[in-house]
N, C-alpha and C positions, 0 to 999 in steps of 0.2 A: 248755352258756351260761354257760361259765367264760368272760371273755375279747371275749366275740359283743362287747357294748357299747364297750370301750377298739375292738374294731374297727371299727365302721362311726364312731368318733370319729376314730381314723385318717384311716380312706377319704374323709371330710368334709375332716379337711387338706388333703389331697394336689389335691382337690378347687383347694381354695383356696391350694395352694402355683399350681396351675397356671393360677389368672388373675394372682397377681400377679405369674407368672413374664412372661407374652406378652400383658398385656392391662392391668396394673394401671399409672400416669402418676404420678409423683410429686406433679403437682397436682393432685390427685385426694383431698387427706386427707382428709376424710370418710371416703372405700371404705377408703383403708387404713389407719383405725383401725380400722375398723370390722374390716378381716378379718385387722386382726394382735391385738385382743380373741374372734373367733372362739378362734384360731390359738391361743393363748394360753389363755383359755378347756379348750379338748384338753388343750395340752400339760401344765396341775398337774394337769387329771385324769388326767393316766397318769401321769406322773414322778411321784406323787404316792406313787400305790400301784400299781403292774403289780400283773396281776392272770393274765399271760400270760409265755410265753417269751422268755424278755432278748433275746437272738439275734435272736427272729423282729423288737423292736420295733428293737433297732438298723436291725435292714435293712431299715423303715419307716425309718427314720432314714436310711439310704446313697439310699432309693426319691425320698423327699422332693427329695436333691440331683440326683439325677439327673433331676428333674422340670423343674429350671434351664440343662440341657445345653445345649439350643441357642437359650435367648432371650439376647437384647438385654438388659446389667444393667438394671433398669425403675426405678432412684430411686437411679443416681450415676450421675455423667458423668468419674467417672476413670480408666474403663478408657483411656480415648484419650490421655493423659498414654505409660500402662504402654506401652502401642502403639507410642505415637512414639518413647519408650526404647529400646524393643526393634527398631525398622527402622531408631535410629543403630547404637546395636550392629553389626548386621546391615551397616551401609551404613561398618562402620570408622570412625565417628568419637564421640569419648568425650561420651558424654549430661550432662557432669559440668561439658563444655568451656563452651558454650555455650546463648546464650538460643534457648528457640524464635518467638518476634520475631525473632531476630536473623535464627537457620536459614532463616527460611521467605525471607529476601530473594535465595537466594539460590539456592532451588531450586523447580523448576516443575514438581515432583513431583505429580500431583492429588492424591493419595492426602496428603501430608504437608500440602497443603492443607486437605483435609478436616479432619482429628488436629485440628490446629491451629485452624480455626475451631467445633471441639466441645470443644478442651478448656477447664478453669476454671486455665492453671498458662500462658497464653503469652510471662510477663512477672518469671518463677520459676524461677532455675535447680532441676534435680532435688534432690529429699531421697529418694530411697527408695538406701536400698544394696547394695553388688554382691551379694551372694545374691538379694534381688529384680529386679538389672536379668539378672543371668543367667538366670530365670528368664525375664522376656520377651524378652530373646534369646531365646532357646527357642519361644518363642513368635509368635515373628515366622518366626521359620525353620520353626518347620511349618507356618503361614500361609502361605509361601510370597507373600507380598501381597494377604492375602485377611484384609480387617481381618474376615468375620467369624470364620474359621478361626479363626484368632489367640485370638477371645475364648472361644471354647470350647478350645482347648487353654490359655488360659492359665487356664477354669476345669477341666478337667482337673487341673489341678495340686493346686485346691487340695481336688476331691471325693476326690483321692487325699494327701489330705495329714490330709484329715477323716475317711478312714479308718484312717487312722494315729495318729490319736488318735483312736479309741473303740476301737482297740486297745489301743493302751499306755494308758490310765485306766482301767478295771478293773485291771487290773493293780498301777498305784501307788495306788489304793481298795484292791486287795487286802494290799497294805504294807502300807500302815498298817491296817490291820484294822481299814476300813471297807465296809458297805454296798458293794460295784459296782454297787447298781439306784442309786446317786447321781448315776451318770456320766449318771445320765439327763436331769437336770439342763441339763450342758451338751449334751448330741447333740438333740434336740430344743426347743432353746430356739425358739422362732420368729424374735428376732434375731441371732440365729449362723447361721443355714441360710439367712435372705432377704440378710442385711450379708457376709458372708463368700461365700458359695459365689451367692449371687444378681445382688451388686455385683460379686463379685471382688477384692475385697476379703483381704489378701496375709498377716490376722492369722488366720488358718486356715494358713497352711502357718507362719506364726512359734509357732504354740501348740503344734503339732505335735513341731518340733522345739525348742520349751522342754521341753514337757513330757519327752522320752525324757531331756534332760540333769539334771532333776529326778531324775527315776526313776536314772539310772546313778549322778548324785552322794549316795544315799540308801545301795546298791548300794554305797559308796567305788570304782565304777569313773571316778578320775578322769580319763583320759583319754580315758576314751567320753562322760564329760558335757560336758569341757572343748569337743568337737570340733562336743555337738550345742547348744550354748550361744553359738557363734562362726558358727553357722548361724544360730541364733533373731536375732544383734544382725544376721545380713551380712541380715536378709530385712527384720525391724525393730526397731527399737534401742531401748524398754523391756525388751529383758530386762535391759539393763546397769541397771535401779533395784532388783536379785534377785541382785546379784554378791556387798554386804557381809555381807548374812544368812548367807555362805555359810562367817563366820567359827565361827559360833558352831556352824553344824550337823558341820560337816567339822574343823574345828584350822586353829590357826593355821598351822602347818609344810604341810598338805592345799589349807587357799587359798593360801596362798601358789602351790603346782604349779597346780593352776586358775590361779588367774590370771596368770601366768606362761606358761599355754600360750593362754589362752586371749585375751591381750591376743595376743601372738604371730602368733594366727592370727586378728584382726581386722586384723594389717596386713598379713597375707600378702594375705587376701579386699580387699584396696585396692590392691595391685599393678599390678595390669593396668589401673587406671585411673587412676595417683597422678600428679600433680604441684603444686606448690604452689600454682596457682587453682584446683585442683579442693577442698583445700583450705580457703580460700579463701570460695572461691561455694557449697561445701559448707555450712557455718559460718554463711554471709551470711542465706543459705534461713533454715537453724534461727534465727538472729535477728532473720527477719525475721516466721517465727513469731510467735514469740515478744514481738515490738509490734508487729503488722500485722494476725493474723487477729481473729477476736475471734465466737463462734457458743458458742452452748448454753451458756454459763456459769453455775457460781454465784455462790461467792464471788463473783468476783470483777469480777462482772456490782453488784455493791452497790458496791464498790469504786470501779469506774467512775462510780458516781450519787456520791461524797465527793468523786471527784477534778470534776465536772461544776460542785456548790455552789462548789466551792472557790474550781479555776481560769476555769469555765468555759467548760468544750472540754474531748474525752477525750482523759486522759493514759494513753492503753496503752504510747507510748514508755518510758514512765517508770514506770509500775505493773508494766505484762507482764513486763521484768526484773526488779523487784525480786520479786515474787513469786516469782518464776522460782530466788531463789533461798532463801525462804523457802520454797520447792517441795524444795527439795538438802535442807536442816538440814532435816524435816521428815522426808522418806523414812533420813534415815539413822538420826536420834532411831530411829523407827518400831523398823529393822530391827535396830539396837545394843542397843535397852532394851530387845529380850521380853523377857520369863522361859525359860526351853527347861525347856521340861514332858515333853516327849513329842516325838522328832526332828520329826512333823507337825507343832508350834508352829511352825514358822521356816514355815510356806507362807499362817496364821494370821496372822502381822509383812506378810509379802509382801502378801496379801492388804486388807493395812491399810496399807503403803502405797503400791499401786496406789493406792486407793480415798482415802489425804489428794493425791496427783500430781492426780487427776480431776476435783477438789473443786476445784483450786484455778486447776486449768486455764481458760485462755483461751479456749480452742476446744474442744470435748467430741461428734465427730462421735458417732449412735451405733457401729459397731461400734468405737469408740475397747472399750467397754465389756467386750468379748468373753471377753478375758483376766483380770477380774474375776470375771465370770462362770462364768473354768474355775476359779478360785482358789476361788471360793466355796465348790463340792465337796465342800473336804474341810476348812472350818469349819462354826457354829451360828448363822454370817453371810449363809447363803448366801442370803437372802431381801433382804436387802440390794442384794445386786446383781443378783437376780432382777424382783424390783420398779423396778429403774431402766433393767432390760435391757426394759420396758415402758413407763414411762413417757417412756424417751428418743425416743419415737416422736412425740411429743407436735411437737417441734421437727422434723419436714419438714413445721409449718404455717408454715415460711419460705418455703417455694416456692409454695405452696397460689396465692399472686396472679399475675400474668404477668411482675412483679417484684420479686428478691426482698425480702424484711423480713423478719424475725426478729420475733416476736408474743410479747412480752412477758410477754402475762401470761398465755399458756402453757409459759414459760417459769417462771412464776415457777407456775403448776401442779403441776409436776416437781418443783422444786426444794420444795416446800413441803410437796409425801408423802411425798418423800421425806427426809424430813428426819425427818418424823413416823415416817417408817419406820425407820429407822434410832436415833432416838432410845430408840421403842419395844422393837426385837433387841436392839440393845447393853445394855442399863439391864437388861435379862432375860435375857440369855443371857452377860451378863460370871463371871460365878462357876466356867463350865464350859466353855472354848472348842474343847471336844473334841465331835466331832458324832455323834449318835445318827442313826440310817437311821428 
């Protein structure tokens, strides 16, 4: 009978994932919350005390992802932009240099018009780095003009990367003398499965590159670490914020060598797209992100209300950049001033640096938490990330009406419970940041 109950739970989870993949609509908020609640209940039960073979559980984790293989992303429309950029590359057009709203006026291609009508970033230059663009272009090449096949190709890349993470994560845990079963808190997390594999967010690919970069860094293989860090940054920019921690991890000499290779590599991957306009357009989009976008924020929403009270209007154009500067200073402080009690303590520093970044951000989409969940498995603060990975689903309440509208009551519930969890866990574990299973 050993493990029978767990296998039954995993079977029912697979049915729920199938429903989420092929029948769930983003506007069905109540059903979405029910599905996530059931999935998280099963996930916590299995991950806390697994009673059967680790490899078998990992096989289930792969199977859950494969369930989504042939589905259209159920909760996100970002993939339209991914395919758009991929089509641009295949047509030898630099996606960094022309707005979709400008390009659409020059083409009669029906697929481009379909993608344009469905994408959520018609008037923004792309912000996806070159390695990400490479995957978009490959998907368009493989799909050969068929949007559905392009979706399958994109998802295949993410599933393969997630399998890579499943292989690397236990090795890194064992290097730190931690139980490999801790990796279950990442690979079975419903948010990770639905948002990365299901909704095609390339944090899944970035996380594989990042975990490989960290693994080679702690093994003192600087060249390989640098290469994977370049690939991670070239997929998503978030790994940039962890680079300062290498100074205490590798020492100044090795860190400078690492920085040199990483910097040169990042320049090289941009060369195929490089132009003055690229730099201008890319940073203008990032600037727009900090000054215009606001979704599911915590501290920013509180500061914004103060701005309304003082000025009488939304002061994001001022508050966004100021919070960006404060976030940068806070991250650097977190990474530079941690006490190096062990080789793995730098991952705790990375965890809190990313946590601080997310709490200060003007925009926190659910998939932004995936890297926090990953880093959390190396610390005794993993339940902060796990709790938030469930609570963040409340942000989908913004899509429950016909017109998008953020539900500030749900946002308040999310962050009240999160801050209560943070205070309780940090106060309990501050004396001993080394995790036990």
